[in-house]
C-alpha positions as CSV (number, residue, x, y, z in Angstrom):
1,X,8.2,-4.0,-23.2
2,X,8.8,-1.9,-21.2
3,X,8.4,-3.0,-17.7
4,X,10.6,-0.7,-15.1
5,X,14.6,-0.4,-14.7
6,X,15.8,-4.5,-15.4
7,X,19.9,-4.5,-15.2
8,X,20.4,-0.9,-13.8
9,X,22.2,-1.2,-10.7
10,X,21.2,1.9,-9.8
11,X,18.8,5.3,-10.8
12,X,15.5,5.1,-13.0
13,X,16.4,3.8,-16.4
14,X,12.8,4.7,-18.1
15,X,10.3,7.2,-18.3
16,X,7.9,4.8,-16.8
17,X,4.6,6.5,-17.5
18,X,2.4,9.3,-17.4
19,X,-0.9,9.7,-15.6
20,X,-3.9,11.9,-16.0
21,X,-6.6,13.0,-13.7
22,X,-10.1,13.3,-13.9
23,X,-13.6,13.4,-12.1
24,X,-14.8,12.0,-15.1
25,X,-13.1,8.8,-16.2
26,X,-15.7,8.0,-18.8
27,X,-15.3,11.3,-20.5
28,X,-11.4,11.0,-20.2
29,X,-11.4,7.5,-21.5
30,X,-13.7,8.2,-24.3
31,X,-11.5,11.5,-25.3
32,X,-8.4,9.0,-25.8
33,X,-10.3,6.2,-27.4
34,X,-11.2,8.9,-30.2
35,X,-7.4,10.0,-29.8
36,X,-6.3,6.0,-31.5
37,X,-5.8,4.4,-28.4
38,X,-6.7,1.3,-27.6
39,X,-7.4,1.0,-23.7
40,X,-7.2,-1.9,-21.0
41,X,-10.1,-2.4,-19.1
42,X,-11.6,-0.2,-16.0
43,X,-9.7,-1.4,-13.1
44,X,-10.1,-0.5,-9.4
45,X,-6.5,0.2,-7.4
46,X,-6.2,-1.2,-3.8
47,X,-3.1,0.3,-1.6
48,X,-1.7,0.9,1.6
49,X,-2.5,4.7,3.5
50,X,1.5,4.0,4.9
51,X,4.2,1.4,4.6
52,X,2.2,-0.4,7.9
53,X,-1.1,0.4,7.1
54,X,-3.3,-2.7,5.6
55,X,-4.4,-2.6,1.8
56,X,-7.7,-1.2,1.1
57,X,-9.8,-0.3,-2.1
58,X,-9.5,3.7,-3.1
59,X,-11.7,5.7,-4.6
60,X,-9.8,5.7,-7.8
61,X,-9.7,3.6,-10.8
62,X,-7.7,3.3,-14.3
63,X,-7.7,2.7,-17.7
64,X,-4.3,2.2,-19.6
65,X,-2.7,3.0,-23.1
66,X,-0.1,0.9,-22.9
67,X,3.0,1.1,-25.3
68,X,6.0,-0.9,-26.2
69,X,8.0,1.5,-24.0
70,X,6.2,3.6,-21.1
71,X,2.6,4.1,-20.9
72,X,-0.4,6.5,-20.5
73,X,-2.4,6.2,-17.4
74,X,-6.1,7.4,-17.4
75,X,-6.8,8.1,-13.4
76,X,-10.3,8.7,-12.1
77,X,-12.0,9.2,-8.9
78,X,-14.9,6.7,-9.0
79,X,-15.9,6.4,-5.4
80,X,-15.4,9.8,-3.6
81,X,-16.1,8.3,-0.3
82,X,-13.2,6.5,-0.2
83,X,-9.4,7.8,0.2
84,X,-8.3,9.1,-3.4
85,X,-4.4,9.0,-2.2
86,X,-4.3,12.6,-2.9
87,X,-5.9,12.6,-6.4
88,X,-8.7,15.2,-5.3
89,X,-6.2,17.5,-3.9
90,X,-3.9,17.7,-7.3
91,X,-7.7,18.1,-9.3
92,X,-8.5,21.0,-7.2
93,X,-5.3,22.5,-9.0
94,X,-5.8,21.6,-12.9
95,X,-7.3,18.2,-14.9
96,X,-4.7,16.7,-16.7
97,X,-1.5,15.0,-15.6
98,X,0.0,14.9,-11.7
99,X,1.8,11.5,-12.3
100,X,5.3,11.2,-13.6
101,X,6.5,8.0,-13.2
102,X,10.7,6.8,-13.4
103,X,11.3,2.8,-14.2
104,X,13.2,1.3,-11.5
105,X,14.5,-2.2,-10.9
106,X,15.1,-2.5,-6.6
107,X,12.9,-0.6,-4.7
108,X,15.0,-1.6,-1.8
109,X,18.2,-0.4,-3.5
110,X,16.4,2.8,-4.1
111,X,15.0,3.6,-0.8
112,X,18.4,3.3,0.7
113,X,19.8,5.4,-2.1
114,X,17.1,8.1,-1.6
115,X,17.9,8.1,1.9
116,X,21.4,8.4,1.6
117,X,21.4,11.7,-0.6
118,X,19.2,13.0,2.5
119,X,15.3,12.2,1.5
120,X,13.0,11.3,4.1
121,X,11.0,8.7,2.4
122,X,9.3,7.3,4.9
123,X,9.0,3.4,3.0
124,X,8.1,1.7,0.2
125,X,4.4,2.0,-0.8
126,X,2.5,-0.6,-2.5
127,X,-0.2,-0.6,-4.6
128,X,-2.1,-3.4,-6.7
129,X,-5.0,-3.3,-8.6
130,X,-7.0,-6.4,-11.0
131,X,-6.0,-6.4,-14.7
132,X,-8.8,-8.2,-16.2
133,X,-11.5,-8.5,-14.0
134,X,-12.0,-8.2,-9.9
135,X,-11.4,-11.8,-9.4
136,X,-8.6,-12.4,-11.5
137,X,-4.8,-11.9,-11.8
138,X,-3.5,-8.8,-10.2
139,X,-0.6,-6.2,-11.4
140,X,1.6,-5.4,-8.3
141,X,3.7,-2.3,-8.2
142,X,6.4,-0.8,-5.1
143,X,6.5,2.9,-5.7
144,X,9.0,5.4,-4.0
145,X,7.1,8.9,-4.3
146,X,8.7,12.1,-3.3
147,X,7.5,13.5,-0.4
148,X,5.3,16.7,-0.7
149,X,6.5,17.1,-4.5
150,X,4.7,21.0,-5.3
151,X,4.6,19.5,-8.9
152,X,2.8,16.2,-8.6
153,X,3.3,12.6,-7.6
154,X,7.2,12.2,-8.7
155,X,7.8,8.9,-8.2
156,X,9.8,5.7,-9.1
157,X,7.8,2.7,-9.7
158,X,9.0,-1.2,-9.5
159,X,6.5,-3.5,-12.0
160,X,6.6,-6.8,-9.9
161,X,4.3,-8.3,-12.9
162,X,4.9,-6.4,-16.1
163,X,3.9,-9.4,-18.2
164,X,0.2,-8.7,-16.8
165,X,0.3,-4.9,-18.3
166,X,2.1,-5.3,-21.8
167,X,0.0,-7.8,-23.3
168,X,0.3,-7.8,-27.2
169,X,-3.4,-7.4,-27.3
170,X,-3.2,-4.0,-25.7
171,X,-0.5,-3.0,-27.7
172,X,-1.5,-2.6,-31.2
173,X,-3.2,0.9,-31.3
174,X,-4.9,2.6,-34.4
175,X,-2.9,5.4,-33.9
176,X,0.5,3.2,-34.2
177,X,1.8,5.0,-31.0
178,X,4.9,3.0,-29.4
179,X,6.5,5.1,-26.9
180,X,6.5,7.6,-24.4
181,X,9.4,9.6,-25.5
182,X,9.6,13.1,-22.9
183,X,7.0,15.0,-20.8
184,X,7.0,18.8,-20.4
185,X,7.0,20.5,-16.8
186,X,6.8,24.4,-16.4
187,X,8.3,25.2,-12.9
188,X,7.9,28.2,-11.6
189,X,11.6,27.6,-10.1
190,X,13.1,25.3,-13.1
191,X,16.1,24.4,-11.4
192,X,14.8,23.8,-8.2
193,X,12.5,21.5,-9.6
194,X,15.2,19.7,-12.0
195,X,17.2,19.5,-8.8
196,X,14.5,17.3,-7.0
197,X,13.9,15.2,-10.6
198,X,17.8,14.6,-10.3
199,X,18.2,13.3,-6.8
200,X,14.9,11.5,-7.3
201,X,16.1,9.6,-10.7
202,X,20.2,9.2,-9.8
203,X,20.6,10.9,-13.5
204,X,22.5,14.3,-14.3
205,X,20.9,17.5,-15.6
206,X,21.7,19.3,-19.2
207,X,20.3,22.3,-20.6
208,X,17.3,22.1,-22.7
209,X,17.5,23.9,-26.1
210,X,14.3,25.8,-24.7
211,X,15.2,27.2,-21.8
212,X,15.7,25.9,-18.3
213,X,17.1,22.1,-18.0
214,X,16.7,18.8,-19.7
215,X,16.6,15.6,-17.5
216,X,17.8,12.5,-20.5
217,X,16.9,8.9,-19.0
218,X,18.5,5.8,-21.2
219,X,14.4,5.5,-22.1
220,X,12.9,9.0,-22.6
221,X,13.3,12.7,-21.3
222,X,11.6,15.2,-19.2
223,X,12.2,18.8,-20.0
224,X,12.0,21.3,-17.1
225,X,10.7,24.7,-18.6
226,X,10.5,28.4,-17.5
227,X,6.6,29.1,-17.7
228,X,7.5,31.3,-20.9
229,X,9.1,28.9,-22.8
230,X,6.1,26.6,-23.0
231,X,4.9,28.2,-26.3
232,X,7.5,27.5,-28.2
233,X,7.5,24.0,-27.2
234,X,3.9,23.5,-26.9
235,X,2.0,26.3,-29.4
236,X,-0.6,28.1,-27.8
237,X,-0.2,26.4,-24.7
238,X,-0.5,28.3,-21.2
239,X,0.0,27.4,-17.4
240,X,-3.2,27.5,-15.4
241,X,-1.1,27.5,-12.3
242,X,3.0,26.6,-11.8
243,X,4.5,24.1,-11.3
244,X,2.3,22.4,-14.2
245,X,3.0,19.1,-16.2
246,X,1.9,20.7,-19.3
247,X,2.4,18.0,-22.2
248,X,3.8,14.7,-23.8
249,X,5.2,13.3,-26.8
250,X,4.2,9.9,-28.0
251,X,6.2,8.3,-30.6
252,X,4.3,6.7,-33.6
253,X,5.7,3.8,-35.3
254,X,4.6,5.1,-39.5
255,X,5.6,9.0,-39.2
256,X,2.4,9.9,-38.0
257,X,0.6,8.8,-40.9
258,X,-2.2,7.0,-39.1
259,X,-2.9,9.6,-36.6
260,X,-3.1,12.4,-39.6
261,X,-6.0,10.3,-41.3
262,X,-7.8,9.2,-37.8
263,X,-7.8,12.6,-36.3
264,X,-8.4,14.3,-39.4
265,X,-10.9,17.3,-38.8
266,X,-9.8,18.3,-35.2
267,X,-7.9,21.4,-34.4
268,X,-4.2,20.1,-34.4
269,X,-1.4,22.4,-34.1
270,X,2.0,21.5,-35.5
271,X,4.6,21.4,-32.9
272,X,8.6,21.5,-33.0
273,X,8.4,17.5,-32.5
274,X,5.4,16.5,-33.8
275,X,1.9,16.7,-34.6
276,X,0.5,18.1,-31.0
277,X,-3.3,17.6,-30.0
278,X,-4.1,20.8,-27.8
279,X,-5.2,19.9,-24.1
280,X,-8.7,20.5,-24.5
281,X,-8.7,17.1,-26.5
282,X,-6.5,15.4,-24.7
283,X,-8.0,15.6,-20.8
284,X,-5.9,18.8,-19.9
285,X,-2.4,18.0,-20.9
286,X,-1.1,18.4,-24.3
287,X,-0.3,15.3,-26.6
288,X,2.5,15.3,-29.2
289,X,2.6,12.5,-31.4
290,X,6.2,12.5,-33.0
291,X,7.0,10.7,-35.9
């Protein structure tokens, strides 16, 4: 189970989740069920517009594919008249991945670290949502988003109720997916994005074999690449705009046997790290299943 960065004194320890955004929740959710994921029930989100603001019902709701390490959030605008916490602006750029979250153990300690690093973080952002039913138990999170990040919502996240999310009944996927392993970010200036992610996570950078930079974590990594390197990593994928969270890799526990059986007939592509589902079949992001 992955519930954040438990036991780590400072910095991010895991690639906690990626979030895909859409204005058509049912279509996105159906697409991921077709790809062999078992999804959690629809959950409406509540949050604060600022650290001291009251909790309110947001425009958004999600379903998630909970993995044994990390998860995929499938986020939709369900009531456009409500506050959408910036998702609408992200979707005006493109439909696909707009959230990249890293697990942290202690939001207060990380806030202090980021402020010492010179980042103007206004405070801890709180979010909550029901798990099964509106009147049932609520999952609670503390978030530290990087302000005004052009790449999307880059954030540290602390799970206060991981046991409500990582339930055994939601982690058995027909496609045998078990772990979120990596994310690919195409950036106009990879060095600038890489430094921002390094400061946020408190983790050092490495050169990436495809060009650009890699941000390795104890669990997972981010690849920050120039746009011209995308095709070598995610065949046939081009950036509609930059920066662009282009795709992500999920590991399976059976060498992709179930994926090949379940997705037989779909126009999949062989990629360096595994079998790739093209963005048009995966909510706007390339999804690579790694054996």
